[in-house]
TORPA-4810 file (N, C-alpha, C, O; in nm, 3 decimals):
<nodes>
NODE_1_0.083_-0.121_0.000_0.000_0.000_0.000_0.087_0.126_0.000_0.069_0.213_-0.086_X
NODE_2_0.182_0.138_0.096_0.271_0.253_0.100_0.414_0.203_0.111_0.447_0.127_0.201_X
NODE_3_0.498_0.247_0.019_0.640_0.217_0.023_0.717_0.348_0.016_0.709_0.420_-0.084_X
NODE_4_0.792_0.378_0.121_0.874_0.500_0.126_1.019_0.455_0.123_1.064_0.379_0.209_X
NODE_5_1.094_0.503_0.023_1.230_0.454_0.005_1.331_0.569_0.000_1.335_0.647_-0.094_X
NODE_6_1.411_0.576_0.106_1.524_0.669_0.114_1.482_0.813_0.082_1.547_0.881_0.003_X
NODE_7_1.373_0.858_0.146_1.317_0.989_0.118_1.404_1.100_0.179_1.435_1.098_0.298_X
NODE_8_1.441_1.195_0.095_1.524_1.306_0.140_1.462_1.437_0.095_1.416_1.451_-0.018_X
NODE_9_1.464_1.533_0.187_1.413_1.667_0.155_1.498_1.771_0.227_1.535_1.754_0.343_X
NODE_10_1.528_1.880_0.154_1.608_1.988_0.209_1.532_2.120_0.191_1.453_2.134_0.098_X
NODE_11_1.557_2.213_0.280_1.499_2.347_0.268_1.609_2.448_0.297_1.660_2.455_0.409_X
NODE_12_1.644_2.526_0.195_1.751_2.625_0.207_1.879_2.563_0.263_1.946_2.619_0.349_X
NODE_13_1.908_2.445_0.212_2.030_2.378_0.251_2.021_2.297_0.380_2.114_2.225_0.414_X
NODE_14_1.910_2.309_0.451_1.896_2.236_0.577_1.820_2.105_0.551_1.719_2.105_0.481_X
NODE_15_1.869_1.995_0.606_1.804_1.867_0.588_1.676_1.860_0.671_1.679_1.882_0.792_X
NODE_16_1.565_1.828_0.606_1.438_1.809_0.674_1.409_1.660_0.690_1.369_1.615_0.798_X
NODE_17_1.430_1.584_0.583_1.417_1.438_0.587_1.547_1.379_0.534_1.593_1.416_0.426_X
NODE_18_1.605_1.289_0.610_1.740_1.241_0.579_1.747_1.094_0.546_1.826_1.021_0.606_X
NODE_19_1.666_1.050_0.449_1.671_0.910_0.408_1.570_0.823_0.479_1.604_0.715_0.526_X
NODE_20_1.445_0.869_0.486_1.339_0.794_0.554_1.291_0.679_0.466_1.262_0.698_0.348_X
NODE_21_1.282_0.560_0.525_1.229_0.443_0.456_1.128_0.373_0.546_1.150_0.361_0.666_X
NODE_22_1.017_0.328_0.488_0.915_0.255_0.565_0.822_0.184_0.469_0.802_0.229_0.356_X
NODE_23_0.766_0.074_0.513_0.663_0.001_0.440_0.540_-0.008_0.530_0.550_-0.047_0.646_X
NODE_24_0.424_0.029_0.477_0.300_0.030_0.554_0.197_-0.053_0.478_0.168_-0.027_0.361_X
NODE_25_0.142_-0.152_0.545_0.052_-0.247_0.481_-0.091_-0.193_0.473_-0.127_-0.103_0.550_X
NODE_26_-0.173_-0.247_0.382_-0.314_-0.209_0.378_-0.380_-0.236_0.513_-0.360_-0.342_0.572_X
NODE_27_-0.458_-0.141_0.561_-0.529_-0.157_0.687_-0.446_-0.137_0.812_-0.499_-0.146_0.922_X
NODE_28_-0.316_-0.110_0.797_-0.229_-0.092_0.913_-0.231_0.054_0.957_-0.239_0.145_0.875_X
NODE_29_-0.223_0.076_1.088_-0.210_0.210_1.143_-0.070_0.227_1.199_-0.027_0.153_1.288_X
NODE_30_0.001_0.325_1.146_0.138_0.353_1.189_0.144_0.494_1.244_0.099_0.589_1.179_X
NODE_31_0.199_0.508_1.363_0.217_0.639_1.425_0.359_0.687_1.402_0.455_0.612_1.419_X
NODE_32_0.372_0.813_1.365_0.503_0.879_1.353_0.516_0.968_1.475_0.447_1.070_1.488_X
NODE_33_0.605_0.930_1.563_0.622_0.996_1.693_0.755_1.070_1.693_0.852_1.024_1.633_X
NODE_34_0.759_1.183_1.762_0.886_1.254_1.771_0.868_1.400_1.808_0.755_1.449_1.813_X
NODE_35_0.977_1.469_1.833_0.971_1.609_1.876_0.933_1.704_1.763_0.938_1.668_1.646_X
NODE_36_0.895_1.825_1.800_0.867_1.929_1.700_0.992_1.954_1.618_1.104_1.951_1.669_X
NODE_37_0.972_1.979_1.490_1.085_2.006_1.402_1.157_1.883_1.353_1.261_1.894_1.288_X
NODE_38_1.103_1.764_1.384_1.170_1.641_1.344_1.138_1.595_1.203_1.200_1.500_1.154_X
NODE_39_1.042_1.661_1.136_1.008_1.625_0.998_0.879_1.550_0.983_0.848_1.504_0.873_X
NODE_40_0.801_1.535_1.092_0.681_1.451_1.087_0.576_1.506_0.989_0.529_1.433_0.902_X
NODE_41_0.541_1.632_1.003_0.439_1.690_0.916_0.489_1.699_0.772_0.412_1.678_0.679_X
NODE_42_0.616_1.729_0.754_0.673_1.732_0.619_0.658_1.596_0.553_0.626_1.589_0.434_X
NODE_43_0.682_1.489_0.627_0.666_1.355_0.571_0.522_1.332_0.525_0.499_1.279_0.417_X
NODE_44_0.425_1.372_0.608_0.284_1.357_0.568_0.256_1.432_0.439_0.190_1.380_0.349_X
NODE_45_0.304_1.554_0.430_0.278_1.637_0.313_0.344_1.580_0.188_0.292_1.595_0.078_X
NODE_46_0.458_1.515_0.203_0.520_1.446_0.090_0.436_1.327_0.045_0.424_1.301_-0.075_X
NODE_47_0.377_1.256_0.141_0.294_1.140_0.106_0.170_1.179_0.028_0.117_1.100_-0.051_X
NODE_48_0.123_1.302_0.049_0.004_1.351_-0.021_0.039_1.437_-0.142_-0.049_1.495_-0.206_X
NODE_49_0.171_1.446_-0.173_0.221_1.526_-0.285_0.194_1.675_-0.269_0.190_1.748_-0.368_X
NODE_50_0.174_1.720_-0.146_0.162_1.864_-0.122_0.299_1.930_-0.117_0.312_2.047_-0.154_X
NODE_51_0.400_1.856_-0.073_0.538_1.905_-0.074_0.621_1.814_-0.163_0.612_1.692_-0.153_X
NODE_52_0.704_1.873_-0.252_0.798_1.790_-0.329_0.914_1.747_-0.240_0.939_1.807_-0.136_X
NODE_53_0.984_1.644_-0.282_1.104_1.601_-0.210_1.220_1.596_-0.309_1.200_1.606_-0.430_X
NODE_54_1.341_1.580_-0.257_1.461_1.595_-0.339_1.523_1.463_-0.386_1.593_1.460_-0.487_X
NODE_55_1.497_1.355_-0.313_1.552_1.226_-0.353_1.468_1.117_-0.290_1.398_1.139_-0.191_X
NODE_56_1.477_0.996_-0.348_1.400_0.884_-0.298_1.275_0.862_-0.381_1.262_0.914_-0.491_X
NODE_57_1.182_0.785_-0.327_1.059_0.751_-0.400_0.950_0.712_-0.302_0.977_0.663_-0.192_X
NODE_58_0.826_0.734_-0.343_0.708_0.692_-0.266_0.612_0.623_-0.361_0.578_0.677_-0.466_X
NODE_59_0.569_0.504_-0.325_0.457_0.438_-0.392_0.341_0.437_-0.293_0.354_0.386_-0.182_X
NODE_60_0.228_0.494_-0.333_0.116_0.507_-0.240_-0.016_0.500_-0.316_-0.037_0.575_-0.411_X
NODE_61_-0.103_0.411_-0.274_-0.239_0.400_-0.328_-0.241_0.390_-0.480_-0.330_0.443_-0.546_X
NODE_62_-0.141_0.320_-0.535_-0.136_0.301_-0.679_-0.066_0.410_-0.756_-0.061_0.405_-0.879_X
NODE_63_-0.011_0.509_-0.688_0.061_0.619_-0.752_0.210_0.611_-0.719_0.248_0.565_-0.611_X
NODE_64_0.292_0.658_-0.812_0.436_0.665_-0.792_0.476_0.812_-0.782_0.459_0.888_-0.877_X
NODE_65_0.529_0.851_-0.668_0.577_0.987_-0.649_0.729_0.987_-0.659_0.796_0.903_-0.599_X
NODE_66_0.781_1.081_-0.735_0.924_1.088_-0.757_0.975_1.229_-0.724_0.896_1.321_-0.706_X
NODE_67_1.108_1.246_-0.715_1.162_1.376_-0.674_1.114_1.493_-0.760_1.088_1.480_-0.879_X
NODE_68_1.103_1.607_-0.693_1.065_1.733_-0.758_0.928_1.727_-0.824_0.906_1.787_-0.929_X
NODE_69_0.837_1.654_-0.761_0.700_1.651_-0.809_0.676_1.565_-0.931_0.568_1.571_-0.990_X
NODE_70_0.775_1.485_-0.969_0.759_1.401_-1.088_0.687_1.272_-1.051_0.680_1.233_-0.934_X
NODE_71_0.633_1.208_-1.153_0.570_1.078_-1.133_0.418_1.081_-1.138_0.356_0.981_-1.173_X
NODE_72_0.357_1.194_-1.104_0.211_1.208_-1.110_0.179_1.331_-1.193_0.221_1.442_-1.160_X
NODE_73_0.105_1.312_-1.300_0.067_1.424_-1.386_-0.027_1.518_-1.310_-0.106_1.473_-1.227_X
NODE_74_-0.020_1.648_-1.338_-0.106_1.745_-1.268_-0.254_1.706_-1.273_-0.327_1.727_-1.175_X
NODE_75_-0.299_1.651_-1.385_-0.441_1.616_-1.396_-0.478_1.496_-1.310_-0.597_1.470_-1.290_X
NODE_76_-0.378_1.424_-1.258_-0.406_1.309_-1.172_-0.401_1.343_-1.023_-0.429_1.257_-0.939_X
NODE_77_-0.365_1.467_-0.990_-0.352_1.504_-0.849_-0.483_1.493_-0.773_-0.483_1.456_-0.656_X
NODE_78_-0.594_1.526_-0.837_-0.723_1.516_-0.770_-0.752_1.370_-0.735_-0.801_1.341_-0.626_X
NODE_79_-0.721_1.279_-0.826_-0.742_1.137_-0.798_-0.651_1.089_-0.685_-0.693_1.013_-0.598_X
NODE_80_-0.526_1.134_-0.687_-0.432_1.097_-0.580_-0.486_1.141_-0.445_-0.487_1.062_-0.350_X
NODE_81_-0.530_1.264_-0.435_-0.572_1.318_-0.305_-0.709_1.267_-0.263_-0.746_1.278_-0.146_X
NODE_82_-0.785_1.211_-0.358_-0.907_1.140_-0.320_-0.872_1.007_-0.256_-0.940_0.963_-0.162_X
NODE_83_-0.767_0.942_-0.305_-0.726_0.813_-0.249_-0.643_0.827_-0.122_-0.639_0.737_-0.039_X
NODE_84_-0.576_0.942_-0.108_-0.488_0.965_0.007_-0.540_1.087_0.082_-0.500_1.200_0.053_X
NODE_85_-0.631_1.065_0.178_-0.691_1.174_0.252_-0.597_1.229_0.357_-0.520_1.155_0.418_X
NODE_86_-0.603_1.359_0.378_-0.519_1.426_0.478_-0.606_1.514_0.566_-0.676_1.602_0.517_X
NODE_87_-0.601_1.490_0.697_-0.668_1.575_0.794_-0.561_1.663_0.858_-0.478_1.615_0.935_X
NODE_88_-0.564_1.791_0.824_-0.464_1.885_0.874_-0.484_1.912_1.022_-0.594_1.895_1.075_X
NODE_89_-0.377_1.953_1.088_-0.389_1.991_1.229_-0.484_2.108_1.244_-0.557_2.117_1.343_X
NODE_90_-0.484_2.199_1.146_-0.572_2.318_1.153_-0.712_2.287_1.102_-0.801_2.372_1.109_X
NODE_91_-0.733_2.166_1.052_-0.862_2.111_1.006_-0.909_2.171_0.874_-0.947_2.096_0.783_X
NODE_92_-0.908_2.305_0.859_-0.946_2.370_0.734_-1.086_2.335_0.689_-1.109_2.315_0.569_X
NODE_93_-1.181_2.328_0.782_-1.322_2.318_0.741_-1.364_2.451_0.679_-1.315_2.557_0.717_X
NODE_94_-1.455_2.445_0.584_-1.503_2.568_0.519_-1.607_2.634_0.611_-1.714_2.577_0.633_X
NODE_95_-1.578_2.753_0.664_-1.668_2.813_0.763_-1.803_2.854_0.707_-1.901_2.865_0.781_X
NODE_96_-1.809_2.878_0.575_-1.934_2.926_0.515_-2.024_2.811_0.471_-2.135_2.835_0.421_X
NODE_97_-1.978_2.687_0.488_-2.058_2.571_0.450_-2.105_2.496_0.574_-2.035_2.493_0.676_X
NODE_98_-2.223_2.438_0.566_-2.271_2.356_0.676_-2.184_2.232_0.692_-2.103_2.200_0.605_X
NODE_99_-2.201_2.164_0.805_-2.128_2.039_0.826_-2.155_1.942_0.712_-2.063_1.881_0.659_X
NODE_100_-2.282_1.927_0.675_-2.317_1.835_0.567_-2.250_1.874_0.437_-2.196_1.789_0.366_X
NODE_101_-2.251_2.002_0.405_-2.192_2.047_0.279_-2.040_2.034_0.281_-1.980_2.008_0.176_X
NODE_102_-1.976_2.052_0.397_-1.832_2.029_0.406_-1.798_1.886_0.368_-1.697_1.862_0.302_X
NODE_103_-1.881_1.792_0.408_-1.851_1.651_0.384_-1.886_1.608_0.242_-1.817_1.524_0.185_X
NODE_104_-1.991_1.664_0.185_-2.033_1.622_0.050_-1.954_1.690_-0.061_-1.954_1.641_-0.174_X
NODE_105_-1.886_1.800_-0.031_-1.820_1.876_-0.137_-1.717_1.792_-0.213_-1.714_1.794_-0.336_X
NODE_106_-1.632_1.718_-0.141_-1.529_1.638_-0.206_-1.586_1.534_-0.300_-1.546_1.530_-0.416_X
NODE_107_-1.678_1.448_-0.253_-1.736_1.349_-0.344_-1.804_1.412_-0.466_-1.796_1.359_-0.576_X
NODE_108_-1.871_1.525_-0.446_-1.939_1.590_-0.557_-1.840_1.640_-0.661_-1.859_1.619_-0.781_X
NODE_109_-1.734_1.706_-0.616_-1.639_1.771_-0.707_-1.535_1.673_-0.759_-1.509_1.667_-0.879_X
NODE_110_-1.474_1.596_-0.668_-1.362_1.511_-0.708_-1.405_1.380_-0.773_-1.333_1.326_-0.858_X
NODE_111_-1.520_1.330_-0.735_-1.563_1.199_-0.786_-1.689_1.205_-0.871_-1.725_1.106_-0.935_X
NODE_112_-1.756_1.320_-0.874_-1.878_1.330_-0.952_-1.992_1.247_-0.898_-2.080_1.204_-0.973_X
NODE_113_-1.993_1.224_-0.766_-2.099_1.145_-0.702_-2.229_1.225_-0.704_-2.227_1.344_-0.674_X
NODE_114_-2.342_1.163_-0.739_-2.470_1.235_-0.735_-2.498_1.292_-0.596_-2.459_1.233_-0.495_X
NODE_115_-2.565_1.406_-0.592_-2.587_1.476_-0.467_-2.655_1.394_-0.360_-2.616_1.398_-0.243_X
NODE_116_-2.759_1.318_-0.399_-2.833_1.241_-0.299_-2.747_1.127_-0.243_-2.760_1.090_-0.126_X
NODE_117_-2.660_1.071_-0.329_-2.571_0.964_-0.283_-2.466_1.021_-0.187_-2.438_0.962_-0.083_X
NODE_118_-2.409_1.136_-0.224_-2.309_1.200_-0.138_-2.370_1.238_-0.003_-2.305_1.222_0.100_X
NODE_119_-2.493_1.288_-0.005_-2.558_1.328_0.120_-2.587_1.208_0.208_-2.569_1.214_0.329_X
NODE_120_-2.632_1.098_0.148_-2.661_0.977_0.226_-2.533_0.923_0.291_-2.534_0.883_0.407_X
NODE_121_-2.425_0.922_0.215_-2.296_0.877_0.268_-2.250_0.969_0.380_-2.200_0.922_0.483_X
NODE_122_-2.266_1.100_0.362_-2.224_1.196_0.464_-2.304_1.179_0.593_-2.248_1.184_0.703_X
NODE_123_-2.434_1.159_0.580_-2.517_1.140_0.699_-2.482_1.011_0.771_-2.485_1.005_0.894_X
NODE_124_-2.449_0.907_0.695_-2.409_0.781_0.757_-2.279_0.799_0.836_-2.265_0.745_0.946_X
NODE_125_-2.185_0.874_0.779_-2.060_0.902_0.850_-2.085_0.987_0.974_-2.025_0.964_1.080_X
NODE_126_-2.173_1.086_0.962_-2.205_1.169_1.079_-2.271_1.085_1.189_-2.248_1.109_1.307_X
NODE_127_-2.351_0.989_1.149_-2.407_0.894_1.246_-2.295_0.825_1.322_-2.299_0.813_1.445_X
NODE_128_-2.195_0.779_1.249_-2.088_0.700_1.309_-1.996_0.784_1.398_-1.936_0.731_1.491_X
NODE_129_-1.987_0.914_1.370_-1.906_1.000_1.458_-1.992_1.072_1.562_-1.944_1.158_1.635_X
NODE_130_-2.121_1.037_1.566_-2.210_1.090_1.669_-2.253_1.233_1.648_-2.282_1.304_1.744_X
NODE_131_-2.259_1.278_1.521_-2.290_1.418_1.495_-2.399_1.437_1.388_-2.405_1.542_1.325_X
NODE_132_-2.483_1.338_1.369_-2.588_1.352_1.268_-2.678_1.472_1.299_-2.727_1.538_1.207_X
NODE_133_-2.700_1.499_1.425_-2.788_1.610_1.462_-2.725_1.746_1.437_-2.792_1.849_1.451_X
NODE_134_-2.596_1.749_1.398_-2.529_1.877_1.370_-2.509_1.898_1.220_-2.433_1.987_1.181_X
NODE_135_-2.574_1.819_1.137_-2.553_1.825_0.992_-2.579_1.964_0.935_-2.508_2.007_0.844_X
NODE_136_-2.679_2.034_0.986_-2.717_2.164_0.930_-2.643_2.281_0.996_-2.662_2.395_0.955_X
NODE_137_-2.561_2.253_1.097_-2.489_2.360_1.165_-2.361_2.394_1.089_-2.325_2.326_0.993_X
NODE_138_-2.293_2.500_1.134_-2.171_2.547_1.070_-2.051_2.523_1.163_-2.068_2.515_1.285_X
NODE_139_-1.930_2.512_1.106_-1.813_2.482_1.189_-1.796_2.574_1.309_-1.751_2.530_1.415_X
NODE_140_-1.832_2.701_1.294_-1.818_2.795_1.404_-1.906_2.764_1.524_-1.884_2.817_1.633_X
NODE_141_-2.005_2.678_1.504_-2.097_2.640_1.612_-2.054_2.511_1.682_-2.123_2.464_1.773_X
NODE_142_-1.941_2.453_1.640_-1.896_2.326_1.695_-1.780_2.345_1.791_-1.705_2.443_1.783_X
NODE_143_-1.765_2.250_1.883_-1.646_2.245_1.967_-1.529_2.194_1.882_-1.549_2.144_1.772_X
NODE_144_-1.407_2.208_1.936_-1.291_2.163_1.860_-1.297_2.011_1.838_-1.263_1.962_1.730_X
NODE_145_-1.340_1.937_1.940_-1.351_1.793_1.924_-1.452_1.755_1.818_-1.429_1.661_1.742_X
NODE_146_-1.564_1.827_1.812_-1.664_1.801_1.708_-1.608_1.832_1.569_-1.633_1.760_1.473_X
NODE_147_-1.531_1.942_1.559_-1.469_1.976_1.431_-1.373_1.866_1.386_-1.367_1.833_1.268_X
NODE_148_-1.298_1.809_1.482_-1.208_1.699_1.447_-1.286_1.583_1.386_-1.244_1.526_1.286_X
NODE_149_-1.399_1.549_1.446_-1.480_1.438_1.395_-1.534_1.469_1.255_-1.538_1.381_1.169_X
NODE_150_-1.576_1.593_1.233_-1.626_1.631_1.101_-1.513_1.623_0.998_-1.535_1.577_0.887_X
NODE_151_-1.393_1.668_1.035_-1.280_1.664_0.942_-1.246_1.520_0.904_-1.214_1.493_0.788_X
NODE_152_-1.252_1.430_1.000_-1.227_1.289_0.969_-1.336_1.234_0.878_-1.307_1.164_0.781_X
NODE_153_-1.461_1.265_0.909_-1.572_1.221_0.825_-1.558_1.275_0.683_-1.585_1.203_0.586_X
NODE_154_-1.516_1.400_0.670_-1.497_1.460_0.537_-1.391_1.383_0.457_-1.410_1.356_0.339_X
NODE_155_-1.280_1.349_0.523_-1.175_1.274_0.454_-1.223_1.136_0.413_-1.192_1.089_0.303_X
NODE_156_-1.299_1.070_0.500_-1.346_0.933_0.471_-1.458_0.930_0.368_-1.485_0.825_0.309_X
NODE_157_-1.525_1.043_0.347_-1.634_1.047_0.249_-1.586_1.017_0.108_-1.665_0.977_0.023_X
NODE_158_-1.457_1.035_0.083_-1.400_1.006_-0.049_-1.359_0.860_-0.064_-1.304_0.821_-0.167_X
NODE_159_-1.384_0.780_0.040_-1.343_0.639_0.039_-1.195_0.623_0.007_-1.159_0.552_-0.087_X
NODE_160_-1.108_0.689_0.084_-0.964_0.682_0.055_-0.907_0.545_0.088_-0.965_0.469_0.166_X
NODE_161_-0.794_0.515_0.027_-0.719_0.396_0.062_-0.622_0.422_0.177_-0.583_0.331_0.250_X
NODE_162_-0.584_0.550_0.191_-0.490_0.593_0.295_-0.546_0.717_0.362_-0.600_0.806_0.295_X
NODE_163_-0.533_0.724_0.495_-0.573_0.842_0.570_-0.453_0.893_0.648_-0.394_0.820_0.728_X
NODE_164_-0.416_1.019_0.624_-0.305_1.083_0.692_-0.361_1.180_0.796_-0.446_1.263_0.765_X
NODE_165_-0.315_1.168_0.920_-0.367_1.249_1.031_-0.253_1.326_1.096_-0.156_1.267_1.143_X
NODE_166_-0.265_1.457_1.098_-0.162_1.542_1.159_-0.212_1.591_1.295_-0.297_1.679_1.302_X
NODE_167_-0.158_1.533_1.401_-0.193_1.570_1.539_-0.346_1.574_1.558_-0.400_1.680_1.589_X
NODE_168_-0.414_1.461_1.539_-0.561_1.463_1.538_-0.625_1.495_1.672_-0.745_1.526_1.675_X
NODE_169_-0.551_1.491_1.783_-0.612_1.522_1.913_-0.546_1.642_1.979_-0.560_1.661_2.100_X
NODE_170_-0.475_1.723_1.902_-0.411_1.841_1.961_-0.518_1.937_2.011_-0.624_1.949_1.951_X
NODE_171_-0.489_2.005_2.120_-0.578_2.106_2.179_-0.707_2.047_2.237_-0.800_2.121_2.266_X
NODE_172_-0.712_1.915_2.253_-0.829_1.852_2.313_-0.797_1.807_2.455_-0.684_1.769_2.485_X
NODE_173_-0.897_1.813_2.543_-0.877_1.758_2.676_-0.869_1.606_2.667_-0.904_1.547_2.565_X
NODE_174_-0.823_1.542_2.774_-0.793_1.399_2.771_-0.914_1.315_2.733_-0.903_1.222_2.653_X
NODE_175_-1.031_1.346_2.791_-1.150_1.266_2.764_-1.194_1.280_2.618_-1.230_1.181_2.554_X
NODE_176_-1.193_1.404_2.566_-1.233_1.426_2.427_-1.133_1.362_2.332_-1.173_1.302_2.232_X
NODE_177_-1.004_1.373_2.362_-0.901_1.312_2.279_-0.920_1.161_2.271_-0.907_1.102_2.164_X
NODE_178_-0.951_1.099_2.384_-0.973_0.954_2.386_-1.093_0.918_2.299_-1.091_0.817_2.227_X
NODE_179_-1.199_0.999_2.304_-1.317_0.973_2.223_-1.290_0.987_2.074_-1.337_0.906_1.994_X
NODE_180_-1.214_1.091_2.037_-1.180_1.110_1.896_-1.094_0.994_1.847_-1.116_0.941_1.738_X
NODE_181_-0.995_0.953_1.928_-0.908_0.842_1.890_-0.989_0.713_1.872_-0.965_0.638_1.777_X
NODE_182_-1.083_0.689_1.962_-1.166_0.569_1.953_-1.251_0.572_1.826_-1.265_0.470_1.758_X
NODE_183_-1.307_0.688_1.794_-1.390_0.702_1.675_-1.309_0.675_1.549_-1.354_0.603_1.460_X
NODE_184_-1.189_0.733_1.542_-1.105_0.712_1.425_-1.071_0.564_1.410_-1.076_0.509_1.300_X
NODE_185_-1.038_0.499_1.521_-1.006_0.357_1.517_-1.123_0.274_1.467_-1.106_0.183_1.386_X
NODE_186_-1.242_0.304_1.516_-1.362_0.229_1.474_-1.389_0.244_1.325_-1.433_0.150_1.260_X
NODE_187_-1.362_0.363_1.270_-1.392_0.391_1.130_-1.287_0.335_1.034_-1.318_0.308_0.918_X
NODE_188_-1.163_0.318_1.082_-1.054_0.288_0.990_-0.987_0.153_1.010_-0.929_0.099_0.916_X
NODE_189_-0.994_0.096_1.130_-0.909_-0.019_1.161_-0.933_-0.135_1.066_-1.045_-0.183_1.049_X
NODE_190_-0.823_-0.180_1.005_-0.827_-0.293_0.914_-0.885_-0.263_0.778_-0.890_-0.351_0.692_X
NODE_191_-0.929_-0.138_0.757_-0.993_-0.101_0.630_-0.907_-0.002_0.552_-0.884_-0.020_0.432_X
NODE_192_-0.861_0.101_0.621_-0.783_0.208_0.560_-0.644_0.209_0.624_-0.632_0.198_0.746_X
NODE_193_-0.540_0.224_0.543_-0.407_0.244_0.599_-0.401_0.385_0.659_-0.438_0.482_0.593_X
NODE_194_-0.357_0.395_0.783_-0.353_0.524_0.853_-0.209_0.556_0.891_-0.138_0.473_0.947_X
NODE_195_-0.167_0.678_0.859_-0.039_0.730_0.906_-0.071_0.848_0.996_-0.129_0.947_0.952_X
NODE_196_-0.032_0.836_1.120_-0.071_0.930_1.225_0.053_1.000_1.278_0.146_0.934_1.325_X
NODE_197_0.055_1.132_1.271_0.163_1.211_1.330_0.118_1.262_1.466_0.008_1.317_1.479_X
NODE_198_0.201_1.244_1.567_0.163_1.289_1.701_0.286_1.311_1.788_0.391_1.252_1.766_X
NODE_199_0.269_1.399_1.889_0.370_1.413_1.995_0.339_1.319_2.110_0.423_1.297_2.198_X
NODE_200_0.218_1.263_2.111_0.167_1.191_2.227_0.199_1.042_2.221_0.148_0.969_2.135_X
NODE_201_0.284_0.997_2.312_0.312_0.854_2.321_0.186_0.776_2.356_0.164_0.666_2.305_X
NODE_202_0.102_0.833_2.442_-0.024_0.767_2.481_-0.114_0.745_2.361_-0.169_0.636_2.343_X
NODE_203_-0.128_0.848_2.277_-0.213_0.834_2.158_-0.154_0.731_2.062_-0.226_0.649_2.006_X
NODE_204_-0.023_0.735_2.042_0.042_0.640_1.953_0.020_0.497_2.001_-0.011_0.409_1.922_X
NODE_205_0.036_0.475_2.130_0.016_0.341_2.185_-0.130_0.297_2.175_-0.159_0.179_2.155_X
NODE_206_-0.221_0.393_2.187_-0.365_0.362_2.183_-0.409_0.324_2.041_-0.489_0.233_2.023_X
NODE_207_-0.357_0.394_1.941_-0.413_0.383_1.807_-0.332_0.296_1.712_-0.389_0.235_1.621_X
NODE_208_-0.200_0.287_1.731_-0.114_0.235_1.625_-0.083_0.087_1.640_-0.072_0.034_1.750_X
NODE_209_-0.069_0.021_1.524_-0.016_-0.115_1.520_0.136_-0.113_1.531_0.198_-0.208_1.579_X
NODE_210_0.194_-0.002_1.487_0.340_0.011_1.485_0.376_0.158_1.503_0.302_0.246_1.458_X
NODE_211_0.489_0.184_1.567_0.533_0.321_1.594_0.671_0.342_1.534_0.762_0.263_1.556_X
NODE_212_0.685_0.451_1.458_0.815_0.495_1.408_0.851_0.624_1.480_0.768_0.715_1.490_X
NODE_213_0.972_0.633_1.528_1.018_0.757_1.591_1.106_0.833_1.492_1.205_0.780_1.442_X
NODE_214_1.067_0.958_1.465_1.136_1.042_1.368_1.200_1.159_1.441_1.131_1.242_1.501_X
NODE_215_1.331_1.167_1.436_1.405_1.275_1.501_1.505_1.332_1.403_1.583_1.259_1.341_X
NODE_216_1.503_1.465_1.389_1.595_1.534_1.297_1.593_1.473_1.158_1.696_1.461_1.092_X
NODE_217_1.473_1.433_1.115_1.456_1.382_0.979_1.498_1.239_0.956_1.503_1.193_0.842_X
NODE_218_1.527_1.167_1.065_1.576_1.029_1.053_1.493_0.938_1.143_1.462_0.974_1.257_X
NODE_219_1.456_0.819_1.092_1.387_0.721_1.174_1.488_0.658_1.273_1.582_0.591_1.231_X
NODE_220_1.467_0.681_1.402_1.560_0.632_1.503_1.510_0.508_1.574_1.586_0.442_1.645_X
NODE_221_1.381_0.474_1.555_1.324_0.358_1.623_1.202_0.311_1.547_1.127_0.393_1.493_X
NODE_222_1.180_0.180_1.542_1.059_0.121_1.488_1.018_0.009_1.581_1.097_-0.082_1.606_X
NODE_223_0.894_0.017_1.634_0.851_-0.087_1.727_0.701_-0.111_1.712_0.625_-0.025_1.668_X
NODE_224_0.663_-0.230_1.750_0.522_-0.268_1.750_0.459_-0.224_1.881_0.340_-0.246_1.902_X
</nodes>
């Protein structure tokens, strides 16, 4: 499902990723753990082709990513990002759209799914994250934990093969974080390959089948 081979990235001469390699199986959840500035978010962005890299290769969800943005034609980027969902730390929900419309927008635009089908799928996902009653509300009316659940539902509405999560429980209290982690696990375990970036050892242990520790752009530990 995901093969990362000797991935290297530099920014203004500074090494960000220094030869990262990993294999992630279909349905496996892998946590990338490590300190701030270690390259975790950059790695996620490379996996989604949001950031180019300088050397190495990535095979992900049937696509081949190569250095300097090569390997995937511009017209195929929408298909790539439909298969490889990314939930940003900042979430980036559209504030002017309802919860339901935030979730249906991707299937409608990226996949051409009929409106009634997209809405039914979105409502089913909202059921599973416990927010069906908030379908008509707007992001500004939700708590941060509720926004996290909507962002995950939005990513899953595209039926991705891979889900990338950047600090999915940041800024949440312990009880809410545990609930969000449990919801993500219920929705994805054994179905979608998940790559999770976190500072939290507790979250990594709770959610992941395997943990990689990334420090200064290098994998220093891999454990189950």
